C-alpha positions as CSV (number, residue, x, y, z in Angstrom):
1,X,0.3,0.1,-0.3
2,X,1.5,3.4,-1.2
3,X,2.0,6.5,1.2
4,X,-0.5,8.4,-0.3
5,X,-3.3,5.8,0.2
6,X,-2.8,5.9,3.8
7,X,-5.2,9.6,3.5
8,X,-7.9,6.8,3.5
9,X,-7.3,4.4,5.9
10,X,-7.1,7.4,8.8
11,X,-10.6,8.7,7.5
12,X,-12.3,5.3,7.3
13,X,-10.8,4.5,10.8
14,X,-12.3,7.7,12.2
15,X,-15.3,7.7,10.4
16,X,-16.0,4.3,11.7
17,X,-15.3,5.5,15.4
18,X,-18.0,8.6,15.0
19,X,-20.4,7.2,13.1
20,X,-21.2,3.5,14.0
21,X,-25.1,3.9,14.0
22,X,-27.6,1.9,12.3
23,X,-28.6,3.0,8.6
24,X,-31.9,4.1,7.7
25,X,-32.6,0.7,5.7
26,X,-31.5,-1.0,9.4
27,X,-34.6,1.2,11.3
28,X,-35.9,-0.9,14.2
29,X,-39.4,-1.1,15.2
30,X,-40.6,2.0,16.8
31,X,-42.9,2.3,20.5
32,X,-44.9,5.6,21.7
33,X,-43.4,6.2,25.1
34,X,-46.5,7.2,27.3
35,X,-45.1,8.7,30.4
36,X,-42.2,10.4,31.9
37,X,-38.7,7.7,31.7
38,X,-36.1,7.4,34.2
39,X,-33.6,8.7,31.5
40,X,-35.1,12.1,30.3
41,X,-34.9,15.3,32.3
42,X,-38.3,17.2,30.2
43,X,-37.5,20.5,29.2
44,X,-39.7,23.7,28.3
45,X,-39.1,25.7,25.0
46,X,-40.0,29.0,26.5
47,X,-37.7,28.5,29.3
48,X,-35.4,31.3,29.6
49,X,-32.5,28.4,30.4
50,X,-33.9,25.9,27.8
51,X,-30.1,25.4,26.3
52,X,-29.0,24.8,30.1
53,X,-31.7,22.3,30.2
54,X,-31.1,20.3,26.8
55,X,-27.4,20.2,28.1
56,X,-28.3,18.6,30.9
57,X,-30.7,16.1,29.2
58,X,-27.9,14.7,27.1
59,X,-25.3,14.2,29.8
60,X,-27.8,12.9,32.0
61,X,-29.0,10.4,29.2
62,X,-25.1,9.5,29.0
63,X,-25.2,6.3,31.5
64,X,-28.1,5.2,29.9
65,X,-26.7,4.5,26.9
66,X,-23.6,3.4,27.7
67,X,-25.7,0.2,28.8
68,X,-28.5,0.4,26.2
69,X,-31.9,1.7,26.4
70,X,-34.1,-1.6,25.7
71,X,-37.5,-0.1,25.8
72,X,-35.9,2.1,22.7
73,X,-34.8,-0.4,21.1
74,X,-31.0,1.2,21.4
75,X,-28.0,-0.9,21.7
76,X,-24.6,-0.1,24.1
77,X,-23.2,2.5,23.4
78,X,-19.8,1.3,25.3
79,X,-18.7,-1.3,23.9
80,X,-20.4,-0.5,20.2
81,X,-20.4,-3.6,18.3
82,X,-20.5,-3.1,14.5
83,X,-21.1,-5.9,12.1
84,X,-19.9,-4.1,8.7
85,X,-19.4,-0.5,7.5
86,X,-19.2,0.5,3.8
87,X,-17.9,3.7,2.2
88,X,-17.2,4.4,-1.4
89,X,-16.3,7.4,-3.2
90,X,-16.6,7.0,-6.9
91,X,-15.7,10.8,-8.2
92,X,-12.3,13.1,-7.7
93,X,-8.9,12.5,-7.3
94,X,-9.9,10.2,-4.4
95,X,-12.2,7.1,-5.9
96,X,-12.2,4.3,-3.0
97,X,-14.3,1.3,-1.6
98,X,-13.7,0.7,2.0
99,X,-15.3,-2.3,3.9
100,X,-15.1,-2.5,8.0
101,X,-16.3,-5.7,9.5
102,X,-16.2,-7.0,12.9
103,X,-15.4,-3.5,14.6
104,X,-15.4,-2.7,18.6
105,X,-15.4,0.5,19.3
106,X,-14.5,1.5,22.7
107,X,-15.4,5.3,24.6
108,X,-18.1,6.7,22.4
109,X,-20.2,6.6,25.8
110,X,-18.1,9.1,28.0
111,X,-19.3,12.1,25.4
112,X,-20.0,15.0,27.5
113,X,-22.0,18.1,26.1
114,X,-20.1,21.4,27.0
115,X,-22.6,23.8,25.7
116,X,-25.9,24.1,23.6
117,X,-27.7,26.6,21.2
118,X,-31.0,26.6,20.2
119,X,-33.8,28.1,18.1
120,X,-36.6,25.9,19.1
121,X,-39.1,27.7,17.0
122,X,-37.3,25.8,14.2
123,X,-36.0,23.0,15.6
124,X,-32.9,23.8,15.7
125,X,-30.2,22.4,18.2
126,X,-26.5,23.2,18.3
127,X,-24.4,20.4,20.7
128,X,-20.7,21.4,21.6
129,X,-20.0,17.8,22.6
130,X,-16.1,16.2,24.0
131,X,-15.0,13.0,24.2
132,X,-11.5,12.6,26.0
133,X,-10.9,9.1,24.2
134,X,-12.0,6.7,21.5
135,X,-10.4,3.3,20.5
136,X,-11.4,1.1,17.5
137,X,-10.5,-2.4,16.3
138,X,-11.5,-4.7,13.1
139,X,-11.0,-5.7,10.0
140,X,-10.7,-3.5,6.9
141,X,-10.5,-3.8,3.2
142,X,-9.4,-0.8,0.5
143,X,-9.5,-0.5,-2.9
144,X,-9.5,1.7,-5.9
145,X,-7.2,5.0,-6.7
146,X,-5.8,7.9,-5.2
147,X,-4.7,10.7,-7.9
148,X,-2.9,8.3,-10.4
149,X,-1.7,5.5,-7.7
150,X,-3.8,2.4,-7.2
151,X,-4.7,1.2,-3.7
152,X,-5.4,-2.4,-2.6
153,X,-5.0,-3.3,0.9
154,X,-6.9,-5.6,3.5
155,X,-6.4,-6.4,7.0
156,X,-6.8,-5.4,10.8
157,X,-6.5,-2.0,12.0
158,X,-6.0,-1.0,15.6
159,X,-7.1,3.2,16.1
160,X,-6.8,5.7,19.0
161,X,-8.0,9.1,19.3
162,X,-7.6,11.8,21.9
163,X,-9.3,14.9,23.1
164,X,-11.9,14.9,20.5
165,X,-14.2,18.1,20.4
166,X,-17.1,18.6,17.8
167,X,-19.7,20.7,17.2
168,X,-23.1,18.3,16.2
169,X,-25.8,20.6,14.4
170,X,-29.3,19.2,14.4
171,X,-32.4,20.3,12.2
172,X,-35.7,19.1,12.9
173,X,-39.1,19.1,11.8
174,X,-42.6,18.1,13.9
175,X,-44.1,14.9,12.7
176,X,-47.4,13.3,14.0
177,X,-48.0,10.0,14.2
178,X,-51.0,8.2,16.1
179,X,-51.9,11.4,17.9
180,X,-48.9,12.4,18.9
181,X,-46.1,15.2,18.0
182,X,-42.4,13.9,17.5
183,X,-39.1,15.7,16.5
184,X,-37.6,14.4,13.6
185,X,-34.1,15.0,12.5
186,X,-34.2,15.7,9.0
187,X,-30.3,16.5,8.8
188,X,-27.7,17.0,11.0
189,X,-24.1,18.4,10.1
190,X,-20.9,17.6,11.9
191,X,-18.1,19.2,12.5
192,X,-14.7,18.2,14.8
193,X,-11.3,18.8,16.0
194,X,-8.5,16.3,17.1
195,X,-6.7,18.1,20.1
196,X,-4.6,14.8,21.0
197,X,-2.1,13.1,19.5
198,X,-3.8,9.9,17.3
199,X,-2.4,6.2,17.0
200,X,-3.1,3.6,14.3
201,X,-1.2,0.4,13.8
202,X,-2.6,-1.5,10.6
203,X,-1.2,-5.0,9.7
204,X,-1.9,-5.7,5.9
205,X,-2.2,-8.9,4.6
206,X,-2.3,-8.2,0.6
207,X,1.5,-6.8,0.2
208,X,3.2,-8.8,2.7
209,X,6.3,-6.9,3.3
210,X,6.9,-5.9,6.6
211,X,9.3,-3.0,6.1
212,X,6.5,-1.5,3.9
213,X,4.0,-2.4,6.5
214,X,6.4,-0.4,9.1
215,X,6.9,2.3,7.1
216,X,2.8,2.6,6.7
217,X,2.4,2.7,10.4
218,X,5.2,5.2,11.0
219,X,3.5,8.0,8.2
220,X,-0.2,7.0,9.9
221,X,1.3,8.1,13.1
222,X,3.3,10.9,12.0
223,X,0.5,12.6,9.7
224,X,-2.5,11.3,11.1
225,X,-4.3,14.8,12.7
226,X,-3.2,16.9,9.5
227,X,-4.2,14.1,7.0
228,X,-8.0,13.6,9.2
229,X,-8.1,17.5,9.0
230,X,-7.7,17.5,5.1
231,X,-10.4,15.0,4.9
232,X,-12.7,16.6,7.5
233,X,-15.7,17.9,5.4
234,X,-16.0,14.1,3.7
235,X,-15.9,12.6,7.2
236,X,-18.3,15.1,8.4
237,X,-20.8,14.3,5.8
238,X,-20.5,10.6,6.8
239,X,-20.6,10.9,10.5
240,X,-23.8,13.2,9.8
241,X,-25.7,10.8,7.8
242,X,-25.5,7.5,10.7
243,X,-25.5,9.7,13.6
244,X,-29.2,11.3,12.6
245,X,-30.7,7.7,12.3
246,X,-29.5,7.0,15.5
247,X,-31.0,10.0,16.9
248,X,-34.0,9.7,15.4
249,X,-34.5,5.8,16.7
250,X,-34.7,7.8,20.3
251,X,-36.8,11.0,18.8
252,X,-39.5,8.8,17.0
253,X,-40.3,7.0,20.1
254,X,-40.5,9.8,22.7
255,X,-43.2,12.1,22.0
256,X,-42.6,16.1,22.4
257,X,-44.8,17.0,25.0
258,X,-42.4,14.3,27.1
259,X,-39.0,15.7,27.0
260,X,-39.3,19.0,25.0
261,X,-42.7,20.8,26.1
262,X,-44.6,23.3,24.3
263,X,-47.3,25.1,25.9
264,X,-48.9,26.3,22.7
265,X,-49.3,22.5,21.6
266,X,-52.2,20.5,22.2
267,X,-52.0,17.3,23.8
268,X,-53.8,14.7,22.3
269,X,-52.1,11.9,23.5
270,X,-55.4,10.1,24.6
271,X,-55.5,9.1,20.6
272,X,-52.2,7.6,20.2
273,X,-51.4,4.2,20.7
274,X,-48.4,2.6,22.5
275,X,-46.4,-0.1,20.1
276,X,-46.2,0.5,16.3
277,X,-43.7,-1.8,16.2
278,X,-44.3,-4.0,13.3
279,X,-45.5,-8.0,13.9
280,X,-41.9,-10.4,14.2
């Protein structure tokens, strides 16, 4: 694997850590939560301190997300297990197909929401977050072309990211289902920064040259943060797509009257059904 292909592996590893969420095609059955659960701190849209309330709600959720929330069909966030993750790019100077399998991610549940800015009249929420450390391991396959150089690599990877800060921008809208109002995230933007040193190691089984392999590992570790910075727009778009699906798994089961109350909205919960999951 040539050194220019290493930027792809760095991007794939970082993206896999941050957007290890179910794809839209894997949406799990949806229920309707009827009463205030222990993992929710309710907020009110006209509260002058609503941003602080939303921050407290997301931080309060952390310990529940770490071990999973069975009634929402949400698996544990730490450790996070992924069967498969596919990334493809067929345009521009970087044309690759990357497949990750059997991944384990550690540390995703140690997030902290530091700041919140919101415009709830438009259901726009910006979350400033920090993750002290994320580690990931698994199997990868990368093939394609970078500039004029062919890329073909397959093997195992290990990656560690330190001091991650991010701003997650949620663009939501009201949706009605069974007499209840929910917030659905239609768009999610992500901007992130790595404050600490990132570490990578790959074991390439295609090229079979230990000298090249060690040189590649050295290149990755010496240039990781710079390479990731250059690839950040593509990584942010991919992270946003999958994190949106993760959030909607919760938002579309918890009515707004429970977690984001609006005195102007009529409570029509008496007409709702408790479970809209499909028959399995």
